[in-house]
mmCIF file of the N, C-alpha and C atoms, coordinates in Angstrom:
data_MODEL
# 
_entry.id   MODEL 
# 
loop_
_atom_site.group_PDB 
_atom_site.id 
_atom_site.type_symbol 
_atom_site.label_atom_id 
_atom_site.label_alt_id 
_atom_site.label_comp_id 
_atom_site.label_asym_id 
_atom_site.label_entity_id 
_atom_site.label_seq_id 
_atom_site.pdbx_PDB_ins_code 
_atom_site.Cartn_x 
_atom_site.Cartn_y 
_atom_site.Cartn_z 
_atom_site.occupancy 
_atom_site.B_iso_or_equiv 
_atom_site.pdbx_formal_charge 
_atom_site.auth_seq_id 
_atom_site.auth_comp_id 
_atom_site.auth_asym_id 
_atom_site.auth_atom_id 
_atom_site.pdbx_PDB_model_num 
ATOM 1   N N  . MET A 1 1  ? 9.097  -50.629 -57.236 1.00 0.00 ? 1  MET A N  1 
ATOM 2   C CA . MET A 1 1  ? 9.840  -51.776 -57.696 1.00 0.00 ? 1  MET A CA 1 
ATOM 3   C C  . MET A 1 1  ? 10.097 -51.676 -59.202 1.00 0.00 ? 1  MET A C  1 
ATOM 4   N N  . LYS A 1 2  ? 9.115  -51.185 -59.950 1.00 0.00 ? 2  LYS A N  1 
ATOM 5   C CA . LYS A 1 2  ? 9.254  -51.092 -61.401 1.00 0.00 ? 2  LYS A CA 1 
ATOM 6   C C  . LYS A 1 2  ? 10.378 -50.127 -61.780 1.00 0.00 ? 2  LYS A C  1 
ATOM 7   N N  . ALA A 1 3  ? 10.449 -48.995 -61.091 1.00 0.00 ? 3  ALA A N  1 
ATOM 8   C CA . ALA A 1 3  ? 11.490 -48.009 -61.399 1.00 0.00 ? 3  ALA A CA 1 
ATOM 9   C C  . ALA A 1 3  ? 12.882 -48.569 -61.121 1.00 0.00 ? 3  ALA A C  1 
ATOM 10  N N  . VAL A 1 4  ? 13.018 -49.306 -60.036 1.00 0.00 ? 4  VAL A N  1 
ATOM 11  C CA . VAL A 1 4  ? 14.313 -49.904 -59.699 1.00 0.00 ? 4  VAL A CA 1 
ATOM 12  C C  . VAL A 1 4  ? 14.707 -50.934 -60.748 1.00 0.00 ? 4  VAL A C  1 
ATOM 13  N N  . ALA A 1 5  ? 13.762 -51.780 -61.120 1.00 0.00 ? 5  ALA A N  1 
ATOM 14  C CA . ALA A 1 5  ? 14.042 -52.819 -62.116 1.00 0.00 ? 5  ALA A CA 1 
ATOM 15  C C  . ALA A 1 5  ? 14.439 -52.207 -63.450 1.00 0.00 ? 5  ALA A C  1 
ATOM 16  N N  . GLU A 1 6  ? 13.745 -51.178 -63.872 1.00 0.00 ? 6  GLU A N  1 
ATOM 17  C CA . GLU A 1 6  ? 14.081 -50.528 -65.142 1.00 0.00 ? 6  GLU A CA 1 
ATOM 18  C C  . GLU A 1 6  ? 15.428 -49.824 -65.071 1.00 0.00 ? 6  GLU A C  1 
ATOM 19  N N  . THR A 1 7  ? 15.741 -49.238 -63.925 1.00 0.00 ? 7  THR A N  1 
ATOM 20  C CA . THR A 1 7  ? 16.997 -48.517 -63.775 1.00 0.00 ? 7  THR A CA 1 
ATOM 21  C C  . THR A 1 7  ? 18.198 -49.443 -63.877 1.00 0.00 ? 7  THR A C  1 
ATOM 22  N N  . ILE A 1 8  ? 18.111 -50.588 -63.215 1.00 0.00 ? 8  ILE A N  1 
ATOM 23  C CA . ILE A 1 8  ? 19.257 -51.503 -63.257 1.00 0.00 ? 8  ILE A CA 1 
ATOM 24  C C  . ILE A 1 8  ? 19.149 -52.529 -64.372 1.00 0.00 ? 8  ILE A C  1 
ATOM 25  N N  . GLY A 1 9  ? 18.058 -52.529 -65.105 1.00 0.00 ? 9  GLY A N  1 
ATOM 26  C CA . GLY A 1 9  ? 17.911 -53.367 -66.289 1.00 0.00 ? 9  GLY A CA 1 
ATOM 27  C C  . GLY A 1 9  ? 17.669 -54.836 -66.017 1.00 0.00 ? 9  GLY A C  1 
ATOM 28  N N  . VAL A 1 10 ? 16.899 -55.142 -65.001 1.00 0.00 ? 10 VAL A N  1 
ATOM 29  C CA . VAL A 1 10 ? 16.549 -56.535 -64.725 1.00 0.00 ? 10 VAL A CA 1 
ATOM 30  C C  . VAL A 1 10 ? 15.036 -56.664 -64.635 1.00 0.00 ? 10 VAL A C  1 
ATOM 31  N N  . ALA A 1 11 ? 14.549 -57.895 -64.689 1.00 0.00 ? 11 ALA A N  1 
ATOM 32  C CA . ALA A 1 11 ? 13.115 -58.135 -64.587 1.00 0.00 ? 11 ALA A CA 1 
ATOM 33  C C  . ALA A 1 11 ? 12.640 -57.955 -63.144 1.00 0.00 ? 11 ALA A C  1 
ATOM 34  N N  . ARG A 1 12 ? 11.416 -57.483 -63.000 1.00 0.00 ? 12 ARG A N  1 
ATOM 35  C CA . ARG A 1 12 ? 10.857 -57.321 -61.652 1.00 0.00 ? 12 ARG A CA 1 
ATOM 36  C C  . ARG A 1 12 ? 10.773 -58.647 -60.921 1.00 0.00 ? 12 ARG A C  1 
ATOM 37  N N  . SER A 1 13 ? 10.452 -59.710 -61.653 1.00 0.00 ? 13 SER A N  1 
ATOM 38  C CA . SER A 1 13 ? 10.359 -61.021 -61.004 1.00 0.00 ? 13 SER A CA 1 
ATOM 39  C C  . SER A 1 13 ? 11.696 -61.440 -60.401 1.00 0.00 ? 13 SER A C  1 
ATOM 40  N N  . ASN A 1 14 ? 12.783 -61.049 -61.040 1.00 0.00 ? 14 ASN A N  1 
ATOM 41  C CA . ASN A 1 14 ? 14.107 -61.344 -60.509 1.00 0.00 ? 14 ASN A CA 1 
ATOM 42  C C  . ASN A 1 14 ? 14.319 -60.623 -59.183 1.00 0.00 ? 14 ASN A C  1 
ATOM 43  N N  . LEU A 1 15 ? 13.923 -59.385 -59.100 1.00 0.00 ? 15 LEU A N  1 
ATOM 44  C CA . LEU A 1 15 ? 14.069 -58.625 -57.858 1.00 0.00 ? 15 LEU A CA 1 
ATOM 45  C C  . LEU A 1 15 ? 13.224 -59.229 -56.738 1.00 0.00 ? 15 LEU A C  1 
ATOM 46  N N  . VAL A 1 16 ? 12.006 -59.621 -57.062 1.00 0.00 ? 16 VAL A N  1 
ATOM 47  C CA . VAL A 1 16 ? 11.126 -60.211 -56.056 1.00 0.00 ? 16 VAL A CA 1 
ATOM 48  C C  . VAL A 1 16 ? 11.729 -61.509 -55.527 1.00 0.00 ? 16 VAL A C  1 
ATOM 49  N N  . GLU A 1 17 ? 12.249 -62.347 -56.426 1.00 0.00 ? 17 GLU A N  1 
ATOM 50  C CA . GLU A 1 17 ? 12.868 -63.603 -56.020 1.00 0.00 ? 17 GLU A CA 1 
ATOM 51  C C  . GLU A 1 17 ? 14.059 -63.348 -55.103 1.00 0.00 ? 17 GLU A C  1 
ATOM 52  N N  . ARG A 1 18 ? 14.862 -62.367 -55.439 1.00 0.00 ? 18 ARG A N  1 
ATOM 53  C CA . ARG A 1 18 ? 16.025 -62.053 -54.609 1.00 0.00 ? 18 ARG A CA 1 
ATOM 54  C C  . ARG A 1 18 ? 15.614 -61.512 -53.248 1.00 0.00 ? 18 ARG A C  1 
ATOM 55  N N  . LEU A 1 19 ? 14.612 -60.660 -53.219 1.00 0.00 ? 19 LEU A N  1 
ATOM 56  C CA . LEU A 1 19 ? 14.160 -60.095 -51.941 1.00 0.00 ? 19 LEU A CA 1 
ATOM 57  C C  . LEU A 1 19 ? 13.573 -61.172 -51.034 1.00 0.00 ? 19 LEU A C  1 
ATOM 58  N N  . ASN A 1 20 ? 12.890 -62.135 -51.617 1.00 0.00 ? 20 ASN A N  1 
ATOM 59  C CA . ASN A 1 20 ? 12.289 -63.201 -50.830 1.00 0.00 ? 20 ASN A CA 1 
ATOM 60  C C  . ASN A 1 20 ? 13.276 -64.309 -50.486 1.00 0.00 ? 20 ASN A C  1 
ATOM 61  N N  . GLY A 1 21 ? 14.475 -64.236 -51.032 1.00 0.00 ? 21 GLY A N  1 
ATOM 62  C CA . GLY A 1 21 ? 15.498 -65.227 -50.719 1.00 0.00 ? 21 GLY A CA 1 
ATOM 63  C C  . GLY A 1 21 ? 15.332 -66.549 -51.422 1.00 0.00 ? 21 GLY A C  1 
ATOM 64  N N  . ARG A 1 22 ? 14.513 -66.604 -52.459 1.00 0.00 ? 22 ARG A N  1 
ATOM 65  C CA . ARG A 1 22 ? 14.289 -67.868 -53.165 1.00 0.00 ? 22 ARG A CA 1 
ATOM 66  C C  . ARG A 1 22 ? 15.308 -68.114 -54.268 1.00 0.00 ? 22 ARG A C  1 
ATOM 67  N N  . ALA A 1 23 ? 15.912 -67.077 -54.778 1.00 0.00 ? 23 ALA A N  1 
ATOM 68  C CA . ALA A 1 23 ? 16.867 -67.245 -55.873 1.00 0.00 ? 23 ALA A CA 1 
ATOM 69  C C  . ALA A 1 23 ? 18.221 -67.681 -55.317 1.00 0.00 ? 23 ALA A C  1 
ATOM 70  N N  . LYS A 1 24 ? 18.774 -68.725 -55.897 1.00 0.00 ? 24 LYS A N  1 
ATOM 71  C CA . LYS A 1 24 ? 20.084 -69.199 -55.482 1.00 0.00 ? 24 LYS A CA 1 
ATOM 72  C C  . LYS A 1 24 ? 21.147 -68.391 -56.218 1.00 0.00 ? 24 LYS A C  1 
ATOM 73  N N  . PRO A 1 25 ? 22.197 -68.014 -55.538 1.00 0.00 ? 25 PRO A N  1 
ATOM 74  C CA . PRO A 1 25 ? 23.276 -67.312 -56.238 1.00 0.00 ? 25 PRO A CA 1 
ATOM 75  C C  . PRO A 1 25 ? 23.964 -68.257 -57.215 1.00 0.00 ? 25 PRO A C  1 
ATOM 76  N N  . ARG A 1 26 ? 24.350 -67.723 -58.348 1.00 0.00 ? 26 ARG A N  1 
ATOM 77  C CA . ARG A 1 26 ? 25.014 -68.545 -59.352 1.00 0.00 ? 26 ARG A CA 1 
ATOM 78  C C  . ARG A 1 26 ? 26.434 -68.856 -58.911 1.00 0.00 ? 26 ARG A C  1 
ATOM 79  N N  . ARG A 1 27 ? 26.848 -70.066 -59.216 1.00 0.00 ? 27 ARG A N  1 
ATOM 80  C CA . ARG A 1 27 ? 28.211 -70.476 -58.925 1.00 0.00 ? 27 ARG A CA 1 
ATOM 81  C C  . ARG A 1 27 ? 28.948 -70.673 -60.234 1.00 0.00 ? 27 ARG A C  1 
ATOM 82  N N  . ARG A 1 28 ? 30.239 -70.583 -60.156 1.00 0.00 ? 28 ARG A N  1 
ATOM 83  C CA . ARG A 1 28 ? 31.049 -70.748 -61.349 1.00 0.00 ? 28 ARG A CA 1 
ATOM 84  C C  . ARG A 1 28 ? 31.010 -72.209 -61.816 1.00 0.00 ? 28 ARG A C  1 
ATOM 85  N N  . TYR A 1 29 ? 30.827 -72.405 -63.108 1.00 0.00 ? 29 TYR A N  1 
ATOM 86  C CA . TYR A 1 29 ? 30.807 -73.736 -63.709 1.00 0.00 ? 29 TYR A CA 1 
ATOM 87  C C  . TYR A 1 29 ? 32.231 -74.282 -63.727 1.00 0.00 ? 29 TYR A C  1 
ATOM 88  N N  . HIS A 1 30 ? 32.420 -75.478 -63.230 1.00 0.00 ? 30 HIS A N  1 
ATOM 89  C CA . HIS A 1 30 ? 33.754 -76.054 -63.188 1.00 0.00 ? 30 HIS A CA 1 
ATOM 90  C C  . HIS A 1 30 ? 33.660 -77.578 -63.236 1.00 0.00 ? 30 HIS A C  1 
ATOM 91  N N  . LYS A 1 31 ? 34.433 -78.162 -64.119 1.00 0.00 ? 31 LYS A N  1 
ATOM 92  C CA . LYS A 1 31 ? 34.537 -79.612 -64.189 1.00 0.00 ? 31 LYS A CA 1 
ATOM 93  C C  . LYS A 1 31 ? 36.015 -79.979 -64.217 1.00 0.00 ? 31 LYS A C  1 
ATOM 94  N N  . ALA A 1 32 ? 36.312 -81.146 -63.722 1.00 0.00 ? 32 ALA A N  1 
ATOM 95  C CA . ALA A 1 32 ? 37.703 -81.603 -63.676 1.00 0.00 ? 32 ALA A CA 1 
ATOM 96  C C  . ALA A 1 32 ? 38.295 -81.719 -65.075 1.00 0.00 ? 32 ALA A C  1 
ATOM 97  N N  . GLN A 1 33 ? 37.476 -82.083 -66.070 1.00 0.00 ? 33 GLN A N  1 
ATOM 98  C CA . GLN A 1 33 ? 37.971 -82.247 -67.439 1.00 0.00 ? 33 GLN A CA 1 
ATOM 99  C C  . GLN A 1 33 ? 38.381 -80.909 -68.060 1.00 0.00 ? 33 GLN A C  1 
ATOM 100 N N  . ASP A 1 34 ? 37.865 -79.820 -67.538 1.00 0.00 ? 34 ASP A N  1 
ATOM 101 C CA . ASP A 1 34 ? 38.203 -78.508 -68.080 1.00 0.00 ? 34 ASP A CA 1 
ATOM 102 C C  . ASP A 1 34 ? 39.681 -78.195 -67.924 1.00 0.00 ? 34 ASP A C  1 
ATOM 103 N N  . GLU A 1 35 ? 40.301 -78.717 -66.881 1.00 0.00 ? 35 GLU A N  1 
ATOM 104 C CA . GLU A 1 35 ? 41.711 -78.434 -66.626 1.00 0.00 ? 35 GLU A CA 1 
ATOM 105 C C  . GLU A 1 35 ? 42.603 -78.941 -67.756 1.00 0.00 ? 35 GLU A C  1 
ATOM 106 N N  . ALA A 1 36 ? 42.215 -80.028 -68.387 1.00 0.00 ? 36 ALA A N  1 
ATOM 107 C CA . ALA A 1 36 ? 43.031 -80.601 -69.458 1.00 0.00 ? 36 ALA A CA 1 
ATOM 108 C C  . ALA A 1 36 ? 42.956 -79.777 -70.736 1.00 0.00 ? 36 ALA A C  1 
ATOM 109 N N  . ILE A 1 37 ? 41.806 -79.206 -71.023 1.00 0.00 ? 37 ILE A N  1 
ATOM 110 C CA . ILE A 1 37 ? 41.621 -78.510 -72.293 1.00 0.00 ? 37 ILE A CA 1 
ATOM 111 C C  . ILE A 1 37 ? 41.850 -76.994 -72.192 1.00 0.00 ? 37 ILE A C  1 
ATOM 112 N N  . LEU A 1 38 ? 41.844 -76.452 -70.996 1.00 0.00 ? 38 LEU A N  1 
ATOM 113 C CA . LEU A 1 38 ? 41.996 -75.012 -70.829 1.00 0.00 ? 38 LEU A CA 1 
ATOM 114 C C  . LEU A 1 38 ? 43.290 -74.457 -71.429 1.00 0.00 ? 38 LEU A C  1 
ATOM 115 N N  . PRO A 1 39 ? 44.447 -75.096 -71.234 1.00 0.00 ? 39 PRO A N  1 
ATOM 116 C CA . PRO A 1 39 ? 45.663 -74.560 -71.870 1.00 0.00 ? 39 PRO A CA 1 
ATOM 117 C C  . PRO A 1 39 ? 45.569 -74.541 -73.396 1.00 0.00 ? 39 PRO A C  1 
ATOM 118 N N  . LEU A 1 40 ? 44.911 -75.534 -73.962 1.00 0.00 ? 40 LEU A N  1 
ATOM 119 C CA . LEU A 1 40 ? 44.736 -75.581 -75.415 1.00 0.00 ? 40 LEU A CA 1 
ATOM 120 C C  . LEU A 1 40 ? 43.867 -74.423 -75.892 1.00 0.00 ? 40 LEU A C  1 
ATOM 121 N N  . VAL A 1 41 ? 42.813 -74.138 -75.172 1.00 0.00 ? 41 VAL A N  1 
ATOM 122 C CA . VAL A 1 41 ? 41.929 -73.033 -75.531 1.00 0.00 ? 41 VAL A CA 1 
ATOM 123 C C  . VAL A 1 41 ? 42.683 -71.715 -75.417 1.00 0.00 ? 41 VAL A C  1 
ATOM 124 N N  . GLN A 1 42 ? 43.475 -71.550 -74.370 1.00 0.00 ? 42 GLN A N  1 
ATOM 125 C CA . GLN A 1 42 ? 44.248 -70.320 -74.197 1.00 0.00 ? 42 GLN A CA 1 
ATOM 126 C C  . GLN A 1 42 ? 45.225 -70.131 -75.354 1.00 0.00 ? 42 GLN A C  1 
ATOM 127 N N  . ARG A 1 43 ? 45.893 -71.208 -75.759 1.00 0.00 ? 43 ARG A N  1 
ATOM 128 C CA . ARG A 1 43 ? 46.841 -71.094 -76.873 1.00 0.00 ? 43 ARG A CA 1 
ATOM 129 C C  . ARG A 1 43 ? 46.131 -70.786 -78.178 1.00 0.00 ? 43 ARG A C  1 
ATOM 130 N N  . LEU A 1 44 ? 44.966 -71.364 -78.389 1.00 0.00 ? 44 LEU A N  1 
ATOM 131 C CA . LEU A 1 44 ? 44.190 -71.082 -79.600 1.00 0.00 ? 44 LEU A CA 1 
ATOM 132 C C  . LEU A 1 44 ? 43.773 -69.623 -79.645 1.00 0.00 ? 44 LEU A C  1 
ATOM 133 N N  . VAL A 1 45 ? 43.293 -69.101 -78.542 1.00 0.00 ? 45 VAL A N  1 
ATOM 134 C CA . VAL A 1 45 ? 42.861 -67.700 -78.487 1.00 0.00 ? 45 VAL A CA 1 
ATOM 135 C C  . VAL A 1 45 ? 44.047 -66.762 -78.682 1.00 0.00 ? 45 VAL A C  1 
ATOM 136 N N  . ASP A 1 46 ? 45.195 -67.104 -78.112 1.00 0.00 ? 46 ASP A N  1 
ATOM 137 C CA . ASP A 1 46 ? 46.391 -66.277 -78.289 1.00 0.00 ? 46 ASP A CA 1 
ATOM 138 C C  . ASP A 1 46 ? 46.882 -66.296 -79.727 1.00 0.00 ? 46 ASP A C  1 
ATOM 139 N N  . ALA A 1 47 ? 46.814 -67.462 -80.366 1.00 0.00 ? 47 ALA A N  1 
ATOM 140 C CA . ALA A 1 47 ? 47.312 -67.601 -81.737 1.00 0.00 ? 47 ALA A CA 1 
ATOM 141 C C  . ALA A 1 47 ? 46.344 -67.041 -82.770 1.00 0.00 ? 47 ALA A C  1 
ATOM 142 N N  . ARG A 1 48 ? 45.060 -67.113 -82.492 1.00 0.00 ? 48 ARG A N  1 
ATOM 143 C CA . ARG A 1 48 ? 44.053 -66.670 -83.452 1.00 0.00 ? 48 ARG A CA 1 
ATOM 144 C C  . ARG A 1 48 ? 43.015 -65.793 -82.753 1.00 0.00 ? 48 ARG A C  1 
ATOM 145 N N  . PRO A 1 49 ? 43.373 -64.555 -82.436 1.00 0.00 ? 49 PRO A N  1 
ATOM 146 C CA . PRO A 1 49 ? 42.466 -63.688 -81.664 1.00 0.00 ? 49 PRO A CA 1 
ATOM 147 C C  . PRO A 1 49 ? 41.204 -63.287 -82.417 1.00 0.00 ? 49 PRO A C  1 
ATOM 148 N N  . THR A 1 50 ? 41.172 -63.453 -83.727 1.00 0.00 ? 50 THR A N  1 
ATOM 149 C CA . THR A 1 50 ? 39.985 -63.060 -84.478 1.00 0.00 ? 50 THR A CA 1 
ATOM 150 C C  . THR A 1 50 ? 38.930 -64.161 -84.531 1.00 0.00 ? 50 THR A C  1 
ATOM 151 N N  . TYR A 1 51 ? 39.272 -65.360 -84.067 1.00 0.00 ? 51 TYR A N  1 
ATOM 152 C CA . TYR A 1 51 ? 38.296 -66.449 -84.043 1.00 0.00 ? 51 TYR A CA 1 
ATOM 153 C C  . TYR A 1 51 ? 37.248 -66.167 -82.980 1.00 0.00 ? 51 TYR A C  1 
ATOM 154 N N  . GLY A 1 52 ? 36.003 -66.357 -83.311 1.00 0.00 ? 52 GLY A N  1 
ATOM 155 C CA . GLY A 1 52 ? 34.925 -66.266 -82.340 1.00 0.00 ? 52 GLY A CA 1 
ATOM 156 C C  . GLY A 1 52 ? 34.770 -67.599 -81.633 1.00 0.00 ? 52 GLY A C  1 
ATOM 157 N N  . TYR A 1 53 ? 33.812 -67.665 -80.721 1.00 0.00 ? 53 TYR A N  1 
ATOM 158 C CA . TYR A 1 53 ? 33.667 -68.900 -79.947 1.00 0.00 ? 53 TYR A CA 1 
ATOM 159 C C  . TYR A 1 53 ? 33.174 -70.049 -80.815 1.00 0.00 ? 53 TYR A C  1 
ATOM 160 N N  . ARG A 1 54 ? 32.363 -69.771 -81.827 1.00 0.00 ? 54 ARG A N  1 
ATOM 161 C CA . ARG A 1 54 ? 31.868 -70.853 -82.684 1.00 0.00 ? 54 ARG A CA 1 
ATOM 162 C C  . ARG A 1 54 ? 32.992 -71.455 -83.517 1.00 0.00 ? 54 ARG A C  1 
ATOM 163 N N  . ARG A 1 55 ? 33.796 -70.589 -84.098 1.00 0.00 ? 55 ARG A N  1 
ATOM 164 C CA . ARG A 1 55 ? 34.892 -71.071 -84.923 1.00 0.00 ? 55 ARG A CA 1 
ATOM 165 C C  . ARG A 1 55 ? 35.940 -71.789 -84.078 1.00 0.00 ? 55 ARG A C  1 
ATOM 166 N N  . SER A 1 56 ? 36.198 -71.268 -82.882 1.00 0.00 ? 56 SER A N  1 
ATOM 167 C CA . SER A 1 56 ? 37.151 -71.917 -81.981 1.00 0.00 ? 56 SER A CA 1 
ATOM 168 C C  . SER A 1 56 ? 36.657 -73.299 -81.575 1.00 0.00 ? 56 SER A C  1 
ATOM 169 N N  . CYS A 1 57 ? 35.388 -73.420 -81.260 1.00 0.00 ? 57 CYS A N  1 
ATOM 170 C CA . CYS A 1 57 ? 34.828 -74.725 -80.892 1.00 0.00 ? 57 CYS A CA 1 
ATOM 171 C C  . CYS A 1 57 ? 34.908 -75.697 -82.056 1.00 0.00 ? 57 CYS A C  1 
ATOM 172 N N  . GLN A 1 58 ? 34.642 -75.206 -83.254 1.00 0.00 ? 58 GLN A N  1 
ATOM 173 C CA . GLN A 1 58 ? 34.722 -76.064 -84.429 1.00 0.00 ? 58 GLN A CA 1 
ATOM 174 C C  . GLN A 1 58 ? 36.160 -76.536 -84.633 1.00 0.00 ? 58 GLN A C  1 
ATOM 175 N N  . TRP A 1 59 ? 37.097 -75.634 -84.481 1.00 0.00 ? 59 TRP A N  1 
ATOM 176 C CA . TRP A 1 59 ? 38.504 -75.979 -84.636 1.00 0.00 ? 59 TRP A CA 1 
ATOM 177 C C  . TRP A 1 59 ? 38.910 -77.022 -83.605 1.00 0.00 ? 59 TRP A C  1 
ATOM 178 N N  . LEU A 1 60 ? 38.528 -76.814 -82.356 1.00 0.00 ? 60 LEU A N  1 
ATOM 179 C CA . LEU A 1 60 ? 38.861 -77.766 -81.294 1.00 0.00 ? 60 LEU A CA 1 
ATOM 180 C C  . LEU A 1 60 ? 38.206 -79.123 -81.530 1.00 0.00 ? 60 LEU A C  1 
ATOM 181 N N  . ARG A 1 61 ? 36.966 -79.116 -81.986 1.00 0.00 ? 61 ARG A N  1 
ATOM 182 C CA . ARG A 1 61 ? 36.261 -80.358 -82.252 1.00 0.00 ? 61 ARG A CA 1 
ATOM 183 C C  . ARG A 1 61 ? 36.943 -81.132 -83.380 1.00 0.00 ? 61 ARG A C  1 
ATOM 184 N N  . HIS A 1 62 ? 37.375 -80.398 -84.407 1.00 0.00 ? 62 HIS A N  1 
ATOM 185 C CA . HIS A 1 62 ? 38.032 -81.020 -85.554 1.00 0.00 ? 62 HIS A CA 1 
ATOM 186 C C  . HIS A 1 62 ? 39.354 -81.667 -85.146 1.00 0.00 ? 62 HIS A C  1 
ATOM 187 N N  . TRP A 1 63 ? 40.115 -80.982 -84.314 1.00 0.00 ? 63 TRP A N  1 
ATOM 188 C CA . TRP A 1 63 ? 41.441 -81.461 -83.938 1.00 0.00 ? 63 TRP A CA 1 
ATOM 189 C C  . TRP A 1 63 ? 41.444 -82.269 -82.653 1.00 0.00 ? 63 TRP A C  1 
ATOM 190 N N  . SER A 1 64 ? 40.307 -82.509 -82.039 1.00 0.00 ? 64 SER A N  1 
ATOM 191 C CA . SER A 1 64 ? 40.278 -83.199 -80.755 1.00 0.00 ? 64 SER A CA 1 
ATOM 192 C C  . SER A 1 64 ? 40.679 -84.674 -80.854 1.00 0.00 ? 64 SER A C  1 
ATOM 193 N N  . GLU A 1 65 ? 40.654 -85.237 -82.041 1.00 0.00 ? 65 GLU A N  1 
ATOM 194 C CA . GLU A 1 65 ? 41.015 -86.636 -82.194 1.00 0.00 ? 65 GLU A CA 1 
ATOM 195 C C  . GLU A 1 65 ? 42.524 -86.847 -82.196 1.00 0.00 ? 65 GLU A C  1 
ATOM 196 N N  . ARG A 1 66 ? 43.296 -85.768 -82.379 1.00 0.00 ? 66 ARG A N  1 
ATOM 197 C CA . ARG A 1 66 ? 44.755 -85.874 -82.376 1.00 0.00 ? 66 ARG A CA 1 
ATOM 198 C C  . ARG A 1 66 ? 45.280 -85.639 -80.966 1.00 0.00 ? 66 ARG A C  1 
ATOM 199 N N  . PRO A 1 67 ? 46.462 -86.143 -80.673 1.00 0.00 ? 67 PRO A N  1 
ATOM 200 C CA . PRO A 1 67 ? 47.064 -85.833 -79.370 1.00 0.00 ? 67 PRO A CA 1 
ATOM 201 C C  . PRO A 1 67 ? 47.285 -84.322 -79.234 1.00 0.00 ? 67 PRO A C  1 
ATOM 202 N N  . LEU A 1 68 ? 47.128 -83.807 -78.048 1.00 0.00 ? 68 LEU A N  1 
ATOM 203 C CA . LEU A 1 68 ? 47.195 -82.364 -77.840 1.00 0.00 ? 68 LEU A CA 1 
ATOM 204 C C  . LEU A 1 68 ? 48.577 -81.796 -78.190 1.00 0.00 ? 68 LEU A C  1 
ATOM 205 N N  . ALA A 1 69 ? 49.641 -82.572 -78.027 1.00 0.00 ? 69 ALA A N  1 
ATOM 206 C CA . ALA A 1 69 ? 50.982 -82.079 -78.284 1.00 0.00 ? 69 ALA A CA 1 
ATOM 207 C C  . ALA A 1 69 ? 51.226 -81.823 -79.774 1.00 0.00 ? 69 ALA A C  1 
ATOM 208 N N  . THR A 1 70 ? 50.460 -82.448 -80.653 1.00 0.00 ? 70 THR A N  1 
ATOM 209 C CA . THR A 1 70 ? 50.693 -82.291 -82.093 1.00 0.00 ? 70 THR A CA 1 
ATOM 210 C C  . THR A 1 70 ? 49.917 -81.121 -82.687 1.00 0.00 ? 70 THR A C  1 
ATOM 211 N N  . LEU A 1 71 ? 49.150 -80.416 -81.897 1.00 0.00 ? 71 LEU A N  1 
ATOM 212 C CA . LEU A 1 71 ? 48.331 -79.344 -82.447 1.00 0.00 ? 71 LEU A CA 1 
ATOM 213 C C  . LEU A 1 71 ? 49.127 -78.089 -82.759 1.00 0.00 ? 71 LEU A C  1 
ATOM 214 N N  . TRP A 1 72 ? 50.259 -77.889 -82.088 1.00 0.00 ? 72 TRP A N  1 
ATOM 215 C CA . TRP A 1 72 ? 51.098 -76.723 -82.384 1.00 0.00 ? 72 TRP A CA 1 
ATOM 216 C C  . TRP A 1 72 ? 52.518 -77.139 -82.568 1.00 0.00 ? 72 TRP A C  1 
# 
């Protein structure tokens, strides 16, 4: 078990949990509110590709008080 865990780069406890069927598979995070802001995030990333996630979040937080149509 140790060799397998080291080869694929995961913890042995993770493998044991998966083999025993106790670990739940991860699901994609999704909220209804995400649909409204996703186009804005896409436009920000397209316009400013050098921004990291922290700077992008700060920018969005700063401009979130304005209507979305006035941001560009």
